[in-house]
DRENPA-3360 file (N, C-alpha, C; in nm, 2 decimals, always signed):
BEGIN
1 = XXXXXXXX = -18.58/+0.13/+6.03/-18.55/+0.05/+6.15/-18.44/+0.05/+6.13 ~ -18.36/+0.01/+5.99/-18.24/-0.05/+5.96/-18.17/+0.08/+5.94 ~ -18.21/+0.21/+5.95/-18.15/+0.36/+5.98/-18.09/+0.32/+6.10 ~ -18.20/+0.30/+6.20/-18.11/+0.37/+6.38/-18.03/+0.25/+6.35 ~ -18.03/+0.10/+6.37/-17.97/+0.04/+6.38/-17.84/+0.04/+6.29 ~ -17.79/+0.11/+6.17/-17.66/+0.16/+6.16/-17.57/+0.26/+6.17 ~ -17.67/+0.36/+6.28/-17.62/+0.48/+6.37/-17.58/+0.41/+6.52 ~ -17.71/+0.34/+6.59/-17.70/+0.27/+6.68/-17.62/+0.17/+6.69;
9 = XXXXXXXX = -17.64/+0.03/+6.64/-17.59/-0.09/+6.67/-17.51/-0.14/+6.54 ~ -17.45/-0.02/+6.44/-17.37/-0.09/+6.34/-17.23/-0.13/+6.37 ~ -17.14/-0.18/+6.30/-17.00/-0.17/+6.27/-16.96/+0.01/+6.31 ~ -16.89/+0.06/+6.43/-16.79/+0.17/+6.47/-16.72/+0.23/+6.29 ~ -16.79/+0.35/+6.30/-16.68/+0.43/+6.18/-16.53/+0.43/+6.20 ~ -16.43/+0.37/+6.10/-16.30/+0.40/+6.12/-16.26/+0.53/+6.14 ~ -16.24/+0.59/+6.18/-16.14/+0.71/+6.19/-15.98/+0.68/+6.11 ~ -15.99/+0.83/+6.05/-15.81/+0.83/+5.99/-15.69/+0.77/+6.07;
17 = XXXXXXXX = -15.73/+0.86/+6.23/-15.65/+0.80/+6.33/-15.64/+0.69/+6.37 ~ -15.74/+0.59/+6.36/-15.77/+0.46/+6.38/-15.68/+0.41/+6.31 ~ -15.68/+0.40/+6.13/-15.62/+0.34/+6.03/-15.51/+0.36/+6.02 ~ -15.43/+0.50/+6.08/-15.31/+0.53/+6.11/-15.23/+0.44/+6.21 ~ -15.26/+0.47/+6.32/-15.28/+0.39/+6.44/-15.25/+0.24/+6.42 ~ -15.38/+0.17/+6.32/-15.34/+0.03/+6.34/-15.22/+0.02/+6.20 ~ -15.16/+0.12/+6.07/-15.07/+0.06/+6.04/-14.91/+0.08/+6.10 ~ -14.94/+0.18/+6.22/-14.81/+0.20/+6.25/-14.80/+0.05/+6.37;
25 = XXXXXXXX = -14.85/+0.00/+6.36/-14.85/-0.10/+6.48/-14.84/-0.26/+6.38 ~ -14.92/-0.25/+6.27/-14.88/-0.33/+6.17/-14.69/-0.34/+6.12 ~ -14.67/-0.24/+6.09/-14.49/-0.18/+6.00/-14.45/-0.19/+6.14 ~ -14.47/-0.13/+6.27/-14.38/-0.18/+6.39/-14.32/-0.31/+6.41 ~ -14.46/-0.44/+6.39/-14.47/-0.57/+6.41/-14.33/-0.58/+6.30 ~ -14.35/-0.58/+6.18/-14.27/-0.60/+6.10/-14.09/-0.57/+6.10 ~ -14.07/-0.40/+6.13/-13.96/-0.38/+6.19/-13.87/-0.47/+6.30 ~ -14.00/-0.49/+6.38/-13.93/-0.52/+6.55/-13.91/-0.69/+6.53;
33 = XXXXXXXX = -14.02/-0.77/+6.50/-13.94/-0.91/+6.48/-13.89/-0.91/+6.33 ~ -13.87/-0.82/+6.27/-13.81/-0.83/+6.08/-13.62/-0.79/+6.21 ~ -13.63/-0.71/+6.31/-13.47/-0.68/+6.34/-13.43/-0.80/+6.42 ~ -13.55/-0.86/+6.50/-13.42/-1.01/+6.61/-13.42/-1.10/+6.50 ~ -13.51/-1.11/+6.36/-13.45/-1.23/+6.31/-13.36/-1.23/+6.22 ~ -13.36/-1.11/+6.21/-13.19/-1.03/+6.11/-13.10/-1.05/+6.19 ~ -13.06/-1.03/+6.28/-13.01/-1.01/+6.45/-12.98/-1.17/+6.44 ~ -13.03/-1.26/+6.49/-13.06/-1.41/+6.48/-12.98/-1.42/+6.38;
41 = XXXXXXXX = -13.04/-1.42/+6.26/-12.94/-1.49/+6.11/-12.78/-1.47/+6.10 ~ -12.76/-1.34/+6.11/-12.67/-1.29/+6.14/-12.52/-1.31/+6.22 ~ -12.60/-1.31/+6.39/-12.53/-1.26/+6.49/-12.50/-1.42/+6.58 ~ -12.41/-1.46/+6.68/-12.37/-1.51/+6.79/-12.32/-1.45/+6.85 ~ -12.40/-1.49/+7.03/-12.33/-1.42/+7.14/-12.23/-1.52/+7.20 ~ -12.13/-1.43/+7.24/-12.05/-1.50/+7.31/-11.98/-1.44/+7.42 ~ -11.95/-1.54/+7.52/-11.91/-1.49/+7.67/-11.75/-1.50/+7.65 ~ -11.68/-1.36/+7.67/-11.50/-1.40/+7.69/-11.48/-1.43/+7.80;
49 = XXXXXXXX = -11.43/-1.59/+7.84/-11.40/-1.64/+7.94/-11.27/-1.55/+8.02 ~ -11.19/-1.50/+7.94/-11.10/-1.46/+8.03/-11.01/-1.28/+7.99 ~ -10.91/-1.23/+8.04/-10.90/-1.14/+8.06/-10.82/-1.07/+7.92 ~ -10.81/-1.18/+7.83/-10.68/-1.12/+7.73/-10.67/-1.01/+7.66 ~ -10.84/-0.99/+7.61/-10.90/-0.87/+7.52/-10.89/-0.77/+7.61 ~ -10.88/-0.75/+7.75/-10.90/-0.59/+7.85/-10.78/-0.55/+7.78 ~ -10.80/-0.37/+7.75/-10.93/-0.33/+7.80/-11.11/-0.35/+7.70 ~ -11.03/-0.40/+7.57/-11.12/-0.42/+7.50/-11.28/-0.47/+7.49;
57 = XXXXXXXX = -11.22/-0.58/+7.61/-11.34/-0.66/+7.58/-11.32/-0.66/+7.76 ~ -11.39/-0.70/+7.85/-11.31/-0.75/+7.96/-11.37/-0.88/+8.01 ~ -11.34/-0.96/+8.10/-11.35/-1.04/+8.11/-11.49/-1.09/+8.14 ~ -11.59/-1.21/+8.09/-11.70/-1.23/+8.11/-11.80/-1.13/+8.09 ~ -11.71/-1.08/+7.99/-11.82/-0.98/+7.88/-11.92/-1.08/+7.81 ~ -12.00/-1.04/+7.72/-12.09/-1.08/+7.66/-12.06/-1.01/+7.53 ~ -12.02/-1.08/+7.37/-11.99/-0.98/+7.30/-12.11/-1.04/+7.21 ~ -12.14/-0.96/+7.01/-12.23/-1.03/+6.99/-12.16/-0.99/+6.87;
65 = XXXXXXXX = -12.11/-1.11/+6.80/-12.05/-1.15/+6.66/-12.09/-1.22/+6.55 ~ -12.07/-1.11/+6.43/-12.13/-1.11/+6.31/-12.08/-1.28/+6.23 ~ -12.16/-1.36/+6.21/-12.12/-1.49/+6.16/-12.04/-1.45/+5.96 ~ -11.92/-1.51/+5.98/-11.87/-1.47/+5.88/-11.76/-1.59/+5.85 ~ -11.72/-1.56/+5.70/-11.65/-1.66/+5.63/-11.45/-1.60/+5.69 ~ -11.36/-1.68/+5.70/-11.21/-1.64/+5.74/-11.19/-1.55/+5.63 ~ -11.25/-1.60/+5.52/-11.17/-1.46/+5.40/-11.21/-1.37/+5.41 ~ -11.33/-1.29/+5.46/-11.37/-1.14/+5.52/-11.28/-1.11/+5.66;
73 = XXXXXXXX = -11.19/-1.15/+5.68/-11.13/-1.15/+5.77/-11.03/-1.03/+5.70 ~ -10.98/-0.93/+5.77/-10.86/-0.74/+5.76/-10.77/-0.76/+5.87 ~ -10.69/-0.72/+5.90/-10.60/-0.68/+6.03/-10.66/-0.59/+6.08 ~ -10.69/-0.63/+6.24/-10.76/-0.52/+6.29/-10.86/-0.59/+6.33 ~ -10.96/-0.68/+6.30/-11.09/-0.75/+6.36/-11.00/-0.80/+6.47 ~ -11.13/-0.81/+6.54/-11.12/-0.90/+6.66/-11.22/-1.03/+6.64 ~ -11.19/-1.16/+6.60/-11.20/-1.27/+6.59/-11.24/-1.35/+6.71 ~ -11.35/-1.42/+6.68/-11.37/-1.57/+6.73/-11.35/-1.69/+6.65;
81 = XXXXXXXX = -11.26/-1.79/+6.71/-11.19/-1.88/+6.65/-11.17/-2.01/+6.72 ~ -11.14/-2.14/+6.72/-11.13/-2.27/+6.75/-11.04/-2.31/+6.62 ~ -10.91/-2.33/+6.71/-10.83/-2.45/+6.68/-10.80/-2.52/+6.70 ~ -10.73/-2.68/+6.71/-10.67/-2.75/+6.76/-10.59/-2.76/+6.85 ~ -10.51/-2.71/+6.78/-10.36/-2.71/+6.90/-10.41/-2.59/+7.02 ~ -10.47/-2.50/+6.92/-10.46/-2.37/+7.11/-10.59/-2.45/+7.18 ~ -10.65/-2.57/+7.17/-10.71/-2.59/+7.29/-10.84/-2.63/+7.22 ~ -10.88/-2.61/+7.07/-11.03/-2.64/+7.07/-11.15/-2.60/+7.09;
89 = XXXXXXXX = -11.10/-2.43/+7.21/-11.24/-2.40/+7.21/-11.22/-2.27/+7.18 ~ -11.37/-2.23/+7.17/-11.39/-2.08/+7.10/-11.28/-1.98/+7.22 ~ -11.23/-1.84/+7.09/-11.09/-1.78/+7.19/-11.13/-1.65/+7.08 ~ -11.18/-1.55/+7.16/-11.14/-1.43/+7.12/-10.98/-1.35/+7.12 ~ -10.91/-1.31/+6.98/-10.79/-1.26/+6.99/-10.80/-1.15/+6.87 ~ -10.75/-1.04/+6.83/-10.72/-0.95/+6.73/-10.60/-0.97/+6.63 ~ -10.71/-0.92/+6.51/-10.61/-1.05/+6.35/-10.47/-0.86/+6.41 ~ -10.39/-0.96/+6.38/-10.24/-0.86/+6.38/-10.13/-0.86/+6.20;
97 = XXXXXXXX = -10.18/-0.99/+6.15/-10.13/-0.98/+6.04/-10.21/-1.12/+5.99 ~ -10.14/-1.11/+5.82/-10.24/-1.19/+5.74/-10.13/-1.26/+5.61 ~ -10.18/-1.34/+5.59/-10.07/-1.42/+5.48/-10.01/-1.35/+5.36 ~ -9.85/-1.36/+5.45/-9.74/-1.28/+5.37/-9.67/-1.17/+5.46 ~ -9.75/-1.13/+5.56/-9.73/-1.02/+5.66/-9.57/-1.07/+5.66 ~ -9.49/-0.98/+5.75/-9.41/-0.98/+5.82/-9.46/-0.94/+5.92 ~ -9.42/-0.94/+6.08/-9.46/-0.89/+6.18/-9.35/-0.94/+6.30 ~ -9.30/-0.78/+6.40/-9.17/-0.82/+6.39/-9.23/-0.74/+6.59;
105 = XXXXXXXX = -9.15/-0.79/+6.66/-9.17/-0.68/+6.80/-9.02/-0.67/+6.86 ~ -8.97/-0.63/+6.91/-9.04/-0.44/+6.94/-8.91/-0.33/+6.93 ~ -8.97/-0.20/+6.83/-8.87/-0.12/+6.82/-8.86/-0.06/+6.98 ~ -8.82/+0.05/+6.92/-8.68/+0.10/+7.05/-8.81/+0.18/+7.15 ~ -8.93/+0.20/+7.08/-9.06/+0.21/+7.16/-9.15/+0.10/+7.26 ~ -9.14/+0.01/+7.21/-9.20/-0.16/+7.20/-9.33/-0.12/+7.15 ~ -9.33/-0.12/+6.99/-9.38/-0.13/+6.95/-9.39/-0.20/+6.80 ~ -9.49/-0.27/+6.77/-9.54/-0.39/+6.66/-9.47/-0.32/+6.55;
113 = XXXXXXXX = -9.44/-0.40/+6.44/-9.44/-0.34/+6.33/-9.52/-0.45/+6.22 ~ -9.53/-0.40/+6.11/-9.62/-0.53/+6.03/-9.58/-0.48/+5.88 ~ -9.48/-0.56/+5.79/-9.43/-0.51/+5.70/-9.39/-0.39/+5.68 ~ -9.29/-0.34/+5.78/-9.15/-0.26/+5.82/-9.25/-0.14/+5.86 ~ -9.41/-0.12/+5.83/-9.47/-0.02/+5.96/-9.48/-0.05/+6.08 ~ -9.49/+0.06/+6.17/-9.50/+0.09/+6.26/-9.65/+0.10/+6.31 ~ -9.68/+0.02/+6.43/-9.81/+0.00/+6.46/-9.85/+0.11/+6.52 ~ -10.01/+0.20/+6.57/-10.01/+0.28/+6.67/-10.15/+0.15/+6.71;
121 = XXXXXXXX = -10.08/+0.09/+6.85/-10.21/-0.02/+6.87/-10.26/+0.08/+7.01 ~ -10.39/+0.22/+6.99/-10.47/+0.26/+7.13/-10.56/+0.19/+7.17 ~ -10.57/+0.08/+7.10/-10.66/-0.09/+7.25/-10.60/-0.10/+7.31 ~ -10.43/-0.09/+7.37/-10.41/-0.21/+7.45/-10.36/-0.13/+7.59 ~ -10.34/-0.18/+7.65/-10.37/-0.08/+7.79/-10.29/+0.00/+7.81 ~ -10.28/+0.12/+7.89/-10.20/+0.21/+7.86/-10.06/+0.18/+7.95 ~ -9.98/+0.22/+7.93/-9.81/+0.19/+7.90/-9.75/+0.02/+7.92 ~ -9.85/+0.02/+7.84/-9.81/-0.16/+7.83/-9.72/-0.15/+7.69;
129 = XXXXXXXX = -9.61/-0.23/+7.66/-9.59/-0.26/+7.61/-9.65/-0.34/+7.47 ~ -9.59/-0.33/+7.35/-9.68/-0.50/+7.18/-9.65/-0.54/+7.27 ~ -9.54/-0.63/+7.29/-9.51/-0.72/+7.31/-9.40/-0.74/+7.45 ~ -9.39/-0.87/+7.53/-9.27/-0.88/+7.66/-9.12/-0.93/+7.55 ~ -9.22/-1.02/+7.47/-9.10/-1.14/+7.41/-9.08/-1.05/+7.26 ~ -8.92/-1.04/+7.25/-8.84/-1.01/+7.10/-8.93/-1.15/+7.02 ~ -9.01/-1.11/+6.86/-9.00/-1.21/+6.80/-9.00/-1.10/+6.62 ~ -9.00/-1.23/+6.56/-8.98/-1.19/+6.39/-9.06/-1.32/+6.35;
137 = XXXXXXXX = -9.17/-1.30/+6.26/-9.20/-1.43/+6.18/-9.30/-1.38/+6.06 ~ -9.29/-1.47/+5.98/-9.35/-1.45/+5.83/-9.51/-1.53/+5.91 ~ -9.62/-1.44/+5.87/-9.74/-1.55/+5.85/-9.74/-1.65/+5.70 ~ -9.79/-1.73/+5.75/-9.84/-1.86/+5.59/-9.94/-1.78/+5.50 ~ -9.95/-1.84/+5.40/-10.07/-1.80/+5.31/-10.15/-1.89/+5.38 ~ -10.31/-1.75/+5.42/-10.42/-1.84/+5.44/-10.46/-1.83/+5.57 ~ -10.32/-1.77/+5.65/-10.33/-1.80/+5.75/-10.29/-1.66/+5.86 ~ -10.31/-1.66/+5.97/-10.37/-1.55/+6.07/-10.29/-1.50/+6.19;
145 = XXXXXXXX = -10.23/-1.45/+6.17/-10.13/-1.41/+6.34/-10.22/-1.30/+6.42 ~ -10.27/-1.37/+6.54/-10.35/-1.35/+6.62/-10.25/-1.29/+6.79 ~ -10.31/-1.13/+6.83/-10.27/-1.12/+6.93/-10.42/-1.10/+7.02 ~ -10.41/-1.09/+7.15/-10.47/-1.04/+7.28/-10.44/-0.86/+7.26 ~ -10.52/-0.84/+7.35/-10.53/-0.62/+7.37/-10.39/-0.68/+7.50 ~ -10.46/-0.79/+7.59/-10.38/-0.72/+7.73/-10.30/-0.80/+7.71 ~ -10.18/-0.77/+7.60/-10.06/-0.86/+7.59/-9.99/-0.97/+7.67 ~ -9.94/-0.86/+7.83/-9.89/-0.96/+7.96/-9.99/-1.04/+7.96;
153 = XXXXXXXX = -10.10/-1.02/+7.96/-10.18/-1.17/+8.00/-10.24/-1.26/+7.92 ~ -10.19/-1.25/+7.75/-10.22/-1.33/+7.67/-10.19/-1.46/+7.60 ~ -10.23/-1.61/+7.59/-10.17/-1.70/+7.54/-10.22/-1.63/+7.42 ~ -10.14/-1.62/+7.30/-10.20/-1.57/+7.17/-10.07/-1.63/+7.10 ~ -10.05/-1.62/+6.91/-9.95/-1.65/+6.86/-9.83/-1.66/+6.86 ~ -9.77/-1.59/+7.01/-9.66/-1.56/+7.04/-9.62/-1.67/+7.09 ~ -9.71/-1.78/+7.20/-9.69/-1.87/+7.24/-9.70/-1.99/+7.12 ~ -9.74/-1.97/+7.05/-9.68/-2.08/+6.95/-9.59/-2.07/+6.78;
161 = XXXXXXXX = -9.53/-1.99/+6.78/-9.41/-1.93/+6.75/-9.34/-2.02/+6.68 ~ -9.30/-2.16/+6.75/-9.23/-2.24/+6.73/-9.31/-2.41/+6.67 ~ -9.44/-2.33/+6.65/-9.54/-2.49/+6.62/-9.47/-2.51/+6.42 ~ -9.54/-2.53/+6.39/-9.54/-2.56/+6.27/-9.54/-2.46/+6.17 ~ -9.65/-2.35/+6.21/-9.74/-2.25/+6.14/-9.64/-2.14/+6.17 ~ -9.59/-2.15/+6.28/-9.53/-2.01/+6.36/-9.69/-1.94/+6.40 ~ -9.73/-2.03/+6.51/-9.80/-1.96/+6.60/-9.98/-1.84/+6.49 ~ -9.98/-1.89/+6.37/-10.08/-1.86/+6.30/-10.17/-1.96/+6.27;
169 = XXXXXXXX = -10.34/-1.90/+6.25/-10.46/-1.98/+6.26/-10.45/-1.98/+6.12 ~ -10.54/-2.07/+6.04/-10.61/-2.11/+5.95/-10.70/-1.99/+5.97 ~ -10.76/-1.93/+5.80/-10.87/-1.86/+5.77/-11.00/-1.90/+5.83 ~ -10.99/-2.07/+5.76/-11.12/-2.13/+5.85/-11.16/-2.18/+5.94 ~ -11.08/-2.15/+6.01/-11.09/-2.12/+6.22/-11.13/-2.00/+6.27 ~ -11.17/-1.96/+6.19/-11.30/-1.81/+6.22/-11.41/-1.88/+6.25 ~ -11.49/-1.82/+6.32/-11.62/-1.85/+6.31/-11.71/-1.74/+6.27 ~ -11.64/-1.59/+6.34/-11.76/-1.45/+6.39/-11.64/-1.38/+6.39;
177 = XXXXXXXX = -11.67/-1.21/+6.37/-11.62/-1.12/+6.41/-11.71/-1.06/+6.52 ~ -11.60/-1.00/+6.59/-11.70/-0.88/+6.72/-11.68/-0.78/+6.72 ~ -11.83/-0.78/+6.66/-11.89/-0.64/+6.59/-11.91/-0.56/+6.76 ~ -12.03/-0.62/+6.86/-12.00/-0.52/+6.96/-11.96/-0.53/+7.13 ~ -12.00/-0.51/+7.24/-11.98/-0.58/+7.40/-12.15/-0.54/+7.36 ~ -12.19/-0.63/+7.46/-12.39/-0.59/+7.48/-12.43/-0.64/+7.64 ~ -12.31/-0.71/+7.71/-12.34/-0.71/+7.87/-12.18/-0.72/+7.94 ~ -12.17/-0.65/+8.05/-12.29/-0.57/+8.13/-12.33/-0.46/+8.07;
185 = XXXXXXXX = -12.47/-0.44/+8.09/-12.50/-0.33/+8.04/-12.35/-0.18/+8.04 ~ -12.29/-0.13/+8.18/-12.23/-0.09/+8.18/-12.09/-0.11/+8.06 ~ -12.07/-0.17/+8.01/-11.93/-0.20/+7.94/-12.02/-0.19/+7.76 ~ -12.14/-0.20/+7.78/-12.23/-0.19/+7.62/-12.09/-0.08/+7.49 ~ -12.10/-0.15/+7.40/-12.03/-0.06/+7.30/-11.94/-0.14/+7.17 ~ -11.93/-0.08/+7.01/-11.92/-0.11/+7.00/-11.77/-0.12/+6.97 ~ -11.72/-0.21/+6.90/-11.55/-0.28/+6.87/-11.51/-0.22/+6.71 ~ -11.49/-0.06/+6.74/-11.40/-0.05/+6.59/-11.29/-0.08/+6.56;
193 = XXXXXXXX = -11.24/-0.10/+6.40/-11.13/-0.08/+6.31/-11.02/+0.01/+6.34 ~ -10.94/-0.04/+6.34/-10.85/+0.08/+6.39/-10.79/+0.12/+6.29 ~ -10.76/+0.25/+6.29/-10.70/+0.33/+6.15/-10.57/+0.27/+6.18 ~ -10.47/+0.21/+6.26/-10.39/+0.21/+6.22/-10.36/+0.08/+6.12 ~ -10.43/-0.01/+6.07/-10.43/-0.09/+5.96/-10.48/-0.04/+5.87 ~ -10.52/+0.11/+5.83/-10.62/+0.11/+5.69/-10.51/+0.15/+5.55 ~ -10.38/+0.18/+5.63/-10.26/+0.18/+5.49/-10.19/+0.04/+5.48 ~ -10.26/-0.02/+5.55/-10.18/-0.17/+5.48/-10.27/-0.28/+5.35;
201 = XXXXXXXX = -10.25/-0.37/+5.29/-10.29/-0.36/+5.19/-10.39/-0.48/+5.18 ~ -10.50/-0.42/+5.14/-10.63/-0.48/+5.21/-10.69/-0.42/+5.30 ~ -10.67/-0.31/+5.37/-10.72/-0.19/+5.45/-10.75/-0.28/+5.54 ~ -10.90/-0.23/+5.59/-10.95/-0.28/+5.67/-11.13/-0.28/+5.63 ~ -11.18/-0.39/+5.70/-11.32/-0.45/+5.70/-11.43/-0.34/+5.78 ~ -11.53/-0.38/+5.68/-11.68/-0.25/+5.73/-11.72/-0.31/+5.82 ~ -11.80/-0.22/+5.92/-11.87/-0.28/+5.97/-12.00/-0.39/+5.95 ~ -12.03/-0.44/+6.06/-12.15/-0.54/+6.01/-12.31/-0.46/+6.05;
209 = XXXXXXXX = -12.40/-0.47/+5.96/-12.53/-0.43/+5.99/-12.57/-0.39/+6.13 ~ -12.55/-0.42/+6.25/-12.61/-0.46/+6.37/-12.67/-0.29/+6.40 ~ -12.56/-0.16/+6.36/-12.65/-0.06/+6.39/-12.76/-0.03/+6.33 ~ -12.84/-0.11/+6.23/-12.93/-0.09/+6.15/-13.02/-0.17/+6.18 ~ -12.97/-0.31/+6.22/-13.04/-0.42/+6.31/-13.12/-0.31/+6.44 ~ -13.04/-0.32/+6.53/-13.06/-0.18/+6.63/-13.16/-0.08/+6.61 ~ -13.17/-0.02/+6.50/-13.25/+0.06/+6.46/-13.41/+0.03/+6.43 ~ -13.38/-0.08/+6.35/-13.51/-0.15/+6.34/-13.63/-0.20/+6.47;
217 = XXXXXXXX = -13.51/-0.25/+6.54/-13.60/-0.27/+6.68/-13.64/-0.19/+6.77 ~ -13.55/-0.10/+6.78/-13.62/+0.06/+6.87/-13.74/+0.13/+6.77 ~ -13.67/+0.16/+6.63/-13.81/+0.26/+6.57/-13.97/+0.15/+6.55 ~ -13.93/+0.02/+6.55/-14.02/-0.13/+6.60/-14.09/-0.05/+6.73 ~ -14.04/-0.07/+6.77/-14.07/-0.09/+6.93/-14.13/+0.06/+6.97 ~ -14.13/+0.15/+6.91/-14.16/+0.29/+6.92/-14.31/+0.25/+6.84 ~ -14.29/+0.23/+6.73/-14.44/+0.22/+6.65/-14.59/+0.16/+6.69 ~ -14.52/+0.01/+6.77/-14.61/-0.13/+6.82/-14.68/+0.01/+6.97;
225 = XXXXXXXX = -14.58/+0.07/+7.05/-14.61/+0.13/+7.14/-14.75/+0.26/+7.10 ~ -14.66/+0.30/+7.02/-14.74/+0.45/+6.97/-14.88/+0.44/+6.92 ~ -14.85/+0.35/+6.79/-14.99/+0.31/+6.80/-15.10/+0.18/+6.86 ~ -15.03/+0.14/+6.94/-15.17/+0.07/+7.05/-15.19/+0.20/+7.16 ~ -15.13/+0.33/+7.13/-15.19/+0.42/+7.26/-15.33/+0.48/+7.20 ~ -15.31/+0.46/+7.07/-15.37/+0.58/+7.02/-15.53/+0.57/+7.01 ~ -15.53/+0.36/+7.06/-15.72/+0.38/+7.09/-15.74/+0.45/+7.25 ~ -15.69/+0.35/+7.34/-15.75/+0.45/+7.49/-15.68/+0.59/+7.52;
233 = XXXXXXXX = -15.61/+0.64/+7.42/-15.61/+0.78/+7.42/-15.71/+0.84/+7.36 ~ -15.80/+0.86/+7.21/-15.93/+0.88/+7.22/-16.03/+0.89/+7.27 ~ -15.99/+0.71/+7.31/-16.10/+0.70/+7.45/-16.12/+0.75/+7.54 ~ -16.00/+0.80/+7.59/-16.02/+0.86/+7.69/-16.06/+1.04/+7.69 ~ -16.03/+1.08/+7.59/-16.08/+1.26/+7.50/-16.20/+1.19/+7.54 ~ -16.27/+1.13/+7.43/-16.40/+1.05/+7.42/-16.48/+1.12/+7.53 ~ -16.44/+1.03/+7.67/-16.50/+1.03/+7.75/-16.55/+1.12/+7.86 ~ -16.38/+1.22/+7.79/-16.36/+1.36/+7.91/-16.44/+1.46/+7.81;
241 = XXXXXXXX = -16.51/+1.44/+7.67/-16.59/+1.55/+7.61/-16.77/+1.53/+7.69 ~ -16.74/+1.38/+7.65/-16.92/+1.33/+7.71/-16.92/+1.43/+7.83 ~ -16.83/+1.38/+7.96/-16.87/+1.44/+8.12/-16.85/+1.53/+8.11 ~ -16.78/+1.61/+7.99/-16.78/+1.77/+8.01/-16.97/+1.82/+7.92 ~ -16.99/+1.74/+7.84/-17.14/+1.78/+7.75/-17.23/+1.76/+7.90 ~ -17.25/+1.70/+7.96/-17.29/+1.65/+8.07/-17.33/+1.75/+8.18 ~ -17.20/+1.78/+8.25/-17.19/+1.89/+8.33/-17.28/+1.99/+8.30 ~ -17.26/+2.05/+8.11/-17.29/+2.19/+8.07/-17.44/+2.17/+8.10;
249 = XXXXXXX = -17.49/+2.02/+8.08/-17.65/+1.97/+8.07/-17.71/+2.04/+8.18 ~ -17.63/+1.97/+8.29/-17.66/+1.99/+8.46/-17.68/+2.12/+8.48 ~ -17.63/+2.17/+8.46/-17.60/+2.36/+8.48/-17.71/+2.41/+8.41 ~ -17.70/+2.38/+8.30/-17.82/+2.46/+8.22/-17.99/+2.43/+8.24 ~ -17.99/+2.26/+8.31/-18.13/+2.26/+8.32/-18.15/+2.29/+8.46 ~ -18.01/+2.31/+8.57/-18.09/+2.38/+8.70/-18.07/+2.53/+8.68 ~ -18.02/+2.57/+8.62/-18.04/+2.72/+8.57/-18.19/+2.74/+8.53;
% end
C-alpha cells in the first residue's frame, strides 16, 4: 500500500530542470532587487529645470546623479550643487576649473583656456562660442569654476565673477555627479568625461557603477522570467505528450 502511495500520491520528483529553474529565479531575485537597492544607495534622480546645459541635458530632463564627495570631482564633470549665493537651489553645471586653475576666455577662435591650454569643447551647441563675455580669473583653493554647456543661456560662474570667490563654488557644495540622462526615453544616454581635460593635472574622473547596476537588473529580470516560464513550458509539453499517447491508443483500439 505504501508503495502505491509513493507512486500515485507522494511528493512529485524534482527534475534537474525544475531545480535549475528554481535556482535561476532565486539568483534573478538577488540580482534584480540587489541592483535596485545598489542604485538607490548610490544614485539620486534630479530634474533639470532650465536649458542651461543643452544640448547635453535639456530642460525638464530627468538625470541620474551619483552621490559623491566634492573632493572626488574633476574637471569636465557635470555636477549637482547648492550655493547660497547662487540661490540655494539644486543646480546643474559643468566643472571647468578647480582650485589654482587660471581660466580665460576667449582666444581668437572663441575658445576657453585653462592654465594656458586651449579647450576643445564638443558638448557646446554647434557654432556657439565658449563665452560671449571676456574674462580671466584664478580659481581659489578648494573651489570649482562652473559653466553651463549652453553658454548664451546660462547663469554660471561668469555672472558671479565680482563676488568674493570670483564666481567659484566650494567643493563641499557638490551633492552629486551626473552619470546619465534617464527621461524622457528619447534622451537616454550617459554623460561622458570630455577628453579635453585628460591632459590637465588630476585628469578626469572614472564613470560611476551605473552600467553594472543596469546589467544586474536586466540579467536578474531575465533569469526570473526564464525560470518562472520553465514550469508552464514543461507542463504544456507533458500535456501534449499525453494527448498524443491518448490519440494513438484510440487509433489502435479502433483498428
